[in-house]
ROTI-57792 format. One line per field, with one value per residue (C-alpha): x, y, z; residue number from 0; residue in three letters. Coordinates in Angstrom, 3 decimals. Layout:
N
px	X|...;
py	Y|...;
pz	Z|...;
n	NUM|...;
res	ALA|...;
//
This chain:
412
px	28.028|24.914|22.589|24.445|22.963|25.338|25.083|26.711|29.486|29.752|30.297|32.997|35.150|34.760|35.161|38.499|39.465|38.692|36.523|33.944|33.110|31.825|28.837|31.085|31.668|29.792|31.136|30.745|30.669|30.578|27.400|27.650|30.142|27.992|28.816|26.473|26.703|26.309|22.335|22.823|18.869|19.819|21.211|24.535|23.617|20.377|21.957|22.830|26.448|28.378|27.739|31.568|33.582|34.658|32.552|34.424|33.439|35.683|35.479|35.466|34.260|30.724|30.157|32.662|33.177|32.740|35.755|38.207|40.273|36.928|34.754|36.979|37.930|39.863|43.134|42.682|38.914|41.559|43.829|41.545|40.070|44.119|44.851|41.076|41.551|45.223|44.452|41.359|44.120|46.931|44.079|42.875|39.174|40.220|41.626|44.614|47.031|50.490|51.495|49.406|49.921|53.698|52.641|50.581|53.090|55.285|53.033|52.736|56.159|56.114|53.788|55.340|59.021|58.676|61.338|63.602|67.131|69.678|72.015|69.039|66.823|69.741|68.987|66.663|64.660|61.631|62.036|59.711|56.694|53.628|52.927|51.813|49.145|50.257|49.004|51.249|54.057|53.571|52.757|56.184|59.449|61.057|63.206|62.101|65.192|63.650|59.851|62.081|63.867|60.533|58.735|61.785|62.160|59.086|59.202|62.269|59.953|57.537|60.163|58.320|54.794|53.684|51.926|48.706|49.517|51.136|48.106|45.799|47.329|46.924|43.381|42.664|44.172|42.487|39.596|39.643|40.064|36.693|36.085|37.020|34.204|31.629|30.277|29.182|26.379|25.412|21.943|19.119|17.155|13.393|14.386|16.923|20.010|22.738|24.405|26.059|24.711|27.251|26.437|28.560|28.294|27.290|24.760|23.672|25.595|24.645|27.374|28.094|29.657|32.833|33.809|33.526|34.934|32.562|28.659|26.322|24.188|23.812|21.304|22.600|20.810|20.197|17.859|15.819|12.650|12.499|13.572|11.296|12.088|9.457|10.599|13.757|12.911|14.427|12.289|14.305|12.108|13.881|12.787|12.573|9.235|10.101|13.024|11.886|11.554|14.514|13.692|16.287|16.324|19.243|19.444|19.482|17.120|20.023|21.946|18.780|18.954|22.611|21.932|18.685|20.972|23.937|21.367|19.625|22.967|24.540|21.870|21.367|24.917|24.646|21.656|23.719|27.001|24.455|23.182|24.847|27.240|25.558|26.794|28.722|30.808|31.403|32.529|34.940|36.434|37.344|39.152|40.560|41.458|43.365|44.967|46.289|47.580|49.262|50.640|52.009|53.369|54.915|56.240|57.529|59.255|60.617|61.847|63.362|64.903|66.541|67.779|69.804|70.825|72.113|73.616|75.490|76.355|77.373|79.465|80.915|81.942|83.387|85.331|86.158|88.108|89.498|90.501|91.661|93.281|95.431|96.603|97.721|99.349|101.288|102.204|103.615|104.858|106.677|107.949|109.741|110.976|112.082|113.664|115.670|117.003|118.170|119.336|121.347|122.612|124.049|124.981|126.756|128.420|128.938|131.149|132.906|133.678|134.668|136.849|138.660|139.774|140.332|142.975|144.119|144.983|146.624|148.590|149.784|149.811|152.208|154.420|154.348|155.471|158.142|159.158|159.071|161.281|163.442|163.643|164.653|167.359|168.536|168.425|170.656|172.978|173.376|173.188|176.584|178.127|177.778|179.482|182.434|182.297|182.779|185.333|187.662|186.854|187.478|190.382|191.759|191.480|193.178|195.875|196.278|196.521|199.263|200.924|200.700|202.076|204.769|205.916|205.707|207.796|209.897|210.655|211.486;
py	-122.755|-120.378|-123.273|-125.500|-125.869|-126.344|-129.789|-130.054|-127.803|-129.348|-132.507|-131.500|-130.202|-133.744|-135.536|-133.284|-134.325|-138.178|-137.881|-140.251|-139.391|-136.521|-136.266|-134.398|-131.402|-128.414|-125.089|-122.249|-118.374|-115.356|-112.827|-109.819|-111.207|-114.580|-117.900|-119.552|-123.299|-123.938|-125.549|-128.646|-128.663|-124.896|-123.216|-121.629|-117.974|-118.481|-117.961|-115.164|-115.195|-111.723|-109.864|-108.980|-111.407|-114.107|-115.468|-117.341|-120.849|-122.729|-126.310|-126.920|-130.450|-128.887|-132.195|-133.981|-137.364|-138.839|-140.900|-139.995|-143.367|-145.327|-143.021|-141.246|-143.993|-142.463|-140.842|-137.691|-136.832|-137.513|-135.016|-132.273|-132.859|-132.569|-129.588|-127.639|-128.805|-128.011|-124.534|-123.738|-124.600|-122.079|-119.469|-120.377|-121.322|-124.476|-123.662|-126.172|-126.468|-125.923|-129.242|-130.730|-127.605|-129.315|-132.847|-131.990|-129.852|-132.569|-134.495|-132.455|-131.939|-135.644|-135.457|-133.352|-134.002|-137.778|-139.561|-137.146|-137.107|-135.126|-134.962|-133.409|-131.798|-129.229|-126.507|-123.810|-126.196|-124.919|-121.720|-120.458|-123.202|-122.141|-124.981|-123.040|-120.648|-117.090|-117.437|-120.759|-118.437|-115.621|-117.821|-118.548|-116.326|-118.681|-117.861|-120.046|-122.017|-123.326|-123.814|-125.820|-128.066|-128.916|-129.761|-132.142|-133.947|-135.401|-135.534|-138.114|-139.870|-140.741|-142.478|-145.088|-142.926|-142.433|-139.105|-140.495|-141.999|-138.949|-137.251|-139.456|-139.418|-135.837|-135.927|-138.214|-135.613|-132.857|-134.785|-134.613|-131.020|-129.294|-127.072|-129.527|-129.375|-127.432|-124.640|-121.849|-119.369|-116.176|-116.970|-115.720|-117.644|-117.255|-114.286|-112.733|-113.760|-114.192|-117.229|-119.782|-122.541|-125.389|-127.541|-130.818|-133.923|-135.223|-132.748|-129.163|-127.400|-124.316|-122.061|-119.193|-116.855|-116.320|-119.803|-121.997|-125.219|-126.193|-126.048|-125.779|-128.022|-130.130|-132.236|-135.598|-136.268|-139.685|-137.814|-134.972|-135.599|-133.408|-129.363|-127.008|-123.314|-120.795|-117.237|-116.546|-119.128|-122.849|-125.444|-128.681|-131.036|-134.063|-137.398|-137.287|-135.482|-134.223|-132.365|-128.702|-127.428|-125.708|-122.109|-120.122|-117.752|-116.036|-112.492|-113.243|-115.316|-116.180|-117.838|-119.285|-121.364|-122.127|-123.709|-125.912|-127.121|-128.055|-129.517|-131.813|-132.737|-133.297|-135.628|-137.450|-138.782|-139.370|-141.569|-143.113|-144.419|-146.233|-148.115|-150.690|-149.376|-149.213|-151.263|-148.009|-147.498|-151.406|-150.992|-148.139|-149.765|-152.911|-150.921|-148.387|-152.185|-153.596|-149.812|-149.358|-153.298|-152.969|-149.358|-151.108|-154.065|-151.525|-149.379|-153.038|-153.625|-149.907|-150.452|-153.819|-151.875|-149.116|-151.447|-153.425|-150.528|-149.205|-152.397|-152.262|-148.521|-149.674|-152.423|-150.242|-147.929|-150.667|-151.610|-148.142|-148.035|-151.027|-149.977|-146.555|-148.341|-150.961|-147.932|-146.161|-149.631|-149.912|-146.559|-146.867|-150.690|-148.410|-145.790|-148.398|-150.097|-146.564|-145.811|-149.077|-148.823|-145.870|-147.764|-150.342|-147.379|-145.802|-149.145|-150.049|-146.852|-147.009|-150.447|-149.263|-146.385|-149.180|-151.083|-148.580|-147.196|-151.180|-151.094|-148.310|-149.050|-152.124|-150.368|-147.990|-151.116|-152.475|-149.171|-149.034|-152.635|-151.750|-148.620|-151.059|-153.484|-150.722|-149.110|-152.716|-153.349|-149.677|-150.854|-153.984|-152.064|-149.515|-152.301|-153.663|-150.307|-149.740|-153.510|-152.861|-149.100|-150.622|-153.375|-150.799|-148.851|-151.699|-152.961|-149.317|-149.176|-152.362|-151.042|-147.610|-150.056|-152.126|-148.633|-147.622|-150.472|-150.789|-147.348|-147.768|-150.753|-148.978|-146.612|-148.897;
pz	-1.421|-0.749|-0.583|2.020|5.132|8.476|8.377|4.596|5.815|9.273|6.963|4.806|8.162|9.066|6.201|5.765|8.971|8.504|11.719|12.390|16.184|14.974|17.794|19.906|17.381|16.134|14.450|16.915|15.602|17.748|17.442|19.735|22.463|22.526|21.103|19.043|17.189|13.972|13.326|11.296|9.524|9.039|5.813|6.961|5.754|7.440|11.005|12.513|11.287|10.910|7.908|7.224|4.605|5.838|7.733|10.523|12.206|14.962|14.642|18.799|21.130|21.931|24.485|26.671|26.910|30.790|30.545|28.148|27.663|27.374|25.134|22.721|19.880|17.031|17.085|15.914|18.056|20.794|19.259|19.185|22.323|23.466|22.205|22.918|26.662|26.219|25.584|27.809|30.361|28.777|28.893|32.392|31.352|33.224|36.398|37.248|40.417|39.928|40.067|37.930|35.508|35.590|34.977|31.894|30.325|30.671|28.716|26.354|25.566|25.445|22.753|20.529|20.987|21.468|23.966|26.218|24.865|26.667|23.974|21.460|24.469|25.835|28.313|26.569|23.654|25.514|25.978|22.734|24.148|26.118|28.419|31.347|32.633|33.340|36.533|37.619|36.571|38.684|41.347|42.232|41.571|39.413|36.288|32.891|32.875|36.476|35.230|31.793|34.682|36.789|33.232|31.609|35.299|34.634|30.360|31.321|33.075|29.942|27.808|25.954|25.168|21.786|20.875|21.031|24.729|25.928|24.785|26.455|29.768|29.278|28.801|31.822|34.028|33.139|32.911|36.722|37.266|38.620|35.532|32.805|29.621|31.677|30.059|32.637|31.924|34.266|35.721|38.654|40.440|41.384|44.121|41.872|43.257|40.797|40.241|37.784|35.540|34.840|32.052|31.647|30.449|34.144|34.231|35.700|38.697|40.735|41.163|43.067|40.515|43.150|42.914|39.934|41.381|43.744|43.147|45.666|44.372|41.421|39.082|37.544|34.142|35.989|38.520|36.426|35.254|32.955|32.029|30.379|28.737|28.711|27.741|29.638|32.645|32.647|35.016|36.132|37.736|40.011|39.509|42.930|44.291|47.113|46.332|44.998|41.613|40.506|38.289|36.797|34.089|32.118|30.373|26.300|24.298|22.339|26.112|26.687|23.405|23.704|27.451|26.165|23.042|25.712|27.820|24.990|24.043|26.933|28.248|25.007|25.304|28.942|28.011|24.748|27.034|29.042|26.281|24.009|21.493|17.818|14.923|13.669|17.612|17.337|13.805|15.378|18.225|16.503|13.487|16.841|18.819|14.642|14.596|18.124|17.712|14.738|15.528|18.845|17.013|14.673|18.037|19.023|15.898|15.753|19.100|18.240|15.514|17.934|20.244|17.656|16.058|19.610|20.000|16.625|17.612|20.840|19.275|16.169|19.121|21.407|18.230|16.979|20.320|20.019|16.776|18.165|21.357|19.146|16.864|19.998|20.774|17.213|17.591|20.663|19.766|16.778|18.541|21.092|18.250|16.392|20.038|20.426|16.507|18.337|20.981|19.390|16.787|19.558|21.235|17.798|17.963|21.568|20.626|17.802|20.293|22.559|20.350|18.901|22.608|23.292|20.064|21.534|24.768|23.724|21.538|23.888|26.147|23.499|23.458|26.944|27.457|25.072|26.668|29.769|28.288|26.862|30.545|31.963|29.297|30.066|33.755|33.538|31.361|34.249|36.442|34.500|34.554|38.199|38.996|36.245|37.827|41.170|40.506|38.458|41.827|43.936|41.430|41.927|45.591|45.854|43.538|45.748|48.905|46.653|46.025|49.107|51.010|48.371|49.086|52.827|51.760|49.647|52.917|55.687;
n	0|1|2|3|4|5|6|7|8|9|10|11|12|13|14|15|16|17|18|19|20|21|22|23|24|25|26|27|28|29|30|31|32|33|34|35|36|37|38|39|40|41|42|43|44|45|46|47|48|49|50|51|52|53|54|55|56|57|58|59|60|61|62|63|64|65|66|67|68|69|70|71|72|73|74|75|76|77|78|79|80|81|82|83|84|85|86|87|88|89|90|91|92|93|94|95|96|97|98|99|100|101|102|103|104|105|106|107|108|109|110|111|112|113|114|115|116|117|118|119|120|121|122|123|124|125|126|127|128|129|130|131|132|133|134|135|136|137|138|139|140|141|142|143|144|145|146|147|148|149|150|151|152|153|154|155|156|157|158|159|160|161|162|163|164|165|166|167|168|169|170|171|172|173|174|175|176|177|178|179|180|181|182|183|184|185|186|187|188|189|190|191|192|193|194|195|196|197|198|199|200|201|202|203|204|205|206|207|208|209|210|211|212|213|214|215|216|217|218|219|220|221|222|223|224|225|226|227|228|229|230|231|232|233|234|235|236|237|238|239|240|241|242|243|244|245|246|247|248|249|250|251|252|253|254|255|256|257|258|259|260|261|262|263|264|265|266|267|268|269|270|271|272|273|274|275|276|277|278|279|280|281|282|283|284|285|286|287|288|289|290|291|292|293|294|295|296|297|298|299|300|301|302|303|304|305|306|307|308|309|310|311|312|313|314|315|316|317|318|319|320|321|322|323|324|325|326|327|328|329|330|331|332|333|334|335|336|337|338|339|340|341|342|343|344|345|346|347|348|349|350|351|352|353|354|355|356|357|358|359|360|361|362|363|364|365|366|367|368|369|370|371|372|373|374|375|376|377|378|379|380|381|382|383|384|385|386|387|388|389|390|391|392|393|394|395|396|397|398|399|400|401|402|403|404|405|406|407|408|409|410|411;
res	UNK|UNK|UNK|UNK|UNK|UNK|UNK|UNK|UNK|UNK|UNK|UNK|UNK|UNK|UNK|UNK|UNK|UNK|UNK|UNK|UNK|UNK|UNK|UNK|UNK|UNK|UNK|UNK|UNK|UNK|UNK|UNK|UNK|UNK|UNK|UNK|UNK|UNK|UNK|UNK|UNK|UNK|UNK|UNK|UNK|UNK|UNK|UNK|UNK|UNK|UNK|UNK|UNK|UNK|UNK|UNK|UNK|UNK|UNK|UNK|UNK|UNK|UNK|UNK|UNK|UNK|UNK|UNK|UNK|UNK|UNK|UNK|UNK|UNK|UNK|UNK|UNK|UNK|UNK|UNK|UNK|UNK|UNK|UNK|UNK|UNK|UNK|UNK|UNK|UNK|UNK|UNK|UNK|UNK|UNK|UNK|UNK|UNK|UNK|UNK|UNK|UNK|UNK|UNK|UNK|UNK|UNK|UNK|UNK|UNK|UNK|UNK|UNK|UNK|UNK|UNK|UNK|UNK|UNK|UNK|UNK|UNK|UNK|UNK|UNK|UNK|UNK|UNK|UNK|UNK|UNK|UNK|UNK|UNK|UNK|UNK|UNK|UNK|UNK|UNK|UNK|UNK|UNK|UNK|UNK|UNK|UNK|UNK|UNK|UNK|UNK|UNK|UNK|UNK|UNK|UNK|UNK|UNK|UNK|UNK|UNK|UNK|UNK|UNK|UNK|UNK|UNK|UNK|UNK|UNK|UNK|UNK|UNK|UNK|UNK|UNK|UNK|UNK|UNK|UNK|UNK|UNK|UNK|UNK|UNK|UNK|UNK|UNK|UNK|UNK|UNK|UNK|UNK|UNK|UNK|UNK|UNK|UNK|UNK|UNK|UNK|UNK|UNK|UNK|UNK|UNK|UNK|UNK|UNK|UNK|UNK|UNK|UNK|UNK|UNK|UNK|UNK|UNK|UNK|UNK|UNK|UNK|UNK|UNK|UNK|UNK|UNK|UNK|UNK|UNK|UNK|UNK|UNK|UNK|UNK|UNK|UNK|UNK|UNK|UNK|UNK|UNK|UNK|UNK|UNK|UNK|UNK|UNK|UNK|UNK|UNK|UNK|UNK|UNK|UNK|UNK|UNK|UNK|UNK|UNK|UNK|UNK|UNK|UNK|UNK|UNK|UNK|UNK|UNK|UNK|UNK|UNK|UNK|UNK|UNK|UNK|UNK|UNK|UNK|UNK|UNK|UNK|UNK|UNK|UNK|UNK|UNK|UNK|UNK|UNK|UNK|UNK|UNK|UNK|UNK|UNK|UNK|UNK|UNK|UNK|UNK|UNK|UNK|UNK|UNK|UNK|UNK|UNK|UNK|UNK|UNK|UNK|UNK|UNK|UNK|UNK|UNK|UNK|UNK|UNK|UNK|UNK|UNK|UNK|UNK|UNK|UNK|UNK|UNK|UNK|UNK|UNK|UNK|UNK|UNK|UNK|UNK|UNK|UNK|UNK|UNK|UNK|UNK|UNK|UNK|UNK|UNK|UNK|UNK|UNK|UNK|UNK|UNK|UNK|UNK|UNK|UNK|UNK|UNK|UNK|UNK|UNK|UNK|UNK|UNK|UNK|UNK|UNK|UNK|UNK|UNK|UNK|UNK|UNK|UNK|UNK|UNK|UNK|UNK|UNK|UNK|UNK|UNK|UNK|UNK|UNK|UNK|UNK|UNK|UNK|UNK|UNK|UNK|UNK|UNK|UNK|UNK|UNK|UNK|UNK|UNK|UNK|UNK|UNK|UNK|UNK|UNK|UNK|UNK|UNK|UNK|UNK;
//
């Protein structure tokens, strides 16, 4: 609405998201290549926002926690930080070593896909995912399949972590990176030397323009007496008066205002962390603990149900396997029975044939016996006839002898 102040729009976004840890966030817009943050007490349309419609704001984390696990209470807060930090790492706004990049990618995969399942997460399932900075990919001569294999090896180790736990592990690793949560600004010191100013949750840091990882000098918030700002010049006064005052300036008034906003906001949060939690934060933490305990119980219940389901499935699979085995055994028994019946039929047939052969042999034996008897009878008759013949021959010989004798006698 035309009359809305920055706070009205900001509160609407926070209510829509269900976000209560609003102090980390803000609405950012871009004007003339410089980012700016919507002021809460100023009308939205009174800002020097772009005139073309629609007016675009980015809901982003403006301030970062010192310790994400201790400070970020709500799950939605953790999720928003996870999304933003992941994008900064992929866009190479935060430098991340290759090995850490692979580990972070594995937690991002766990947060998105849940527990690794080789039957579901097959080769190529990360082909469309942006998980590693291009600098890391270009650093090694590795194919996408090789990167996926390395990420999946870590991913498989995260079994059992819920989405919020995986995202928190991601943030715990990311917050130790040197460029995490640091806003960089080009400045010049009193001598005109070009430097970089880094503003983060712990203090102010001065860098060489070519090295954003290691500051030349740092001013922790608890060691700064005050920061004054006049026109384009900033003055950092340390608590220790023996340390020289550090002065620097930037090129644009809009940038100076942004630096001042970030200094004030980070310092306020730094001091706030070192005091007892407000009633609202205590209430949020209590609710978060209850919610976490409820989710833990729910996860345990689901884990038990999953385990019982897996055991039931294993039992079912075992019973199905046993049933298949019994069916196979029954089939084999039936086949054996059929073979036995066929064998029995064959044996019966063979027995019948044998019986018929036996009868035939008996018949032939009987016939042979009859033939033998006939032959024997014939032989007996032949023997009798031979004897008679011999007797007749003998009688003839006797008769011839007698006749010879008679003849001889007659001759005599």
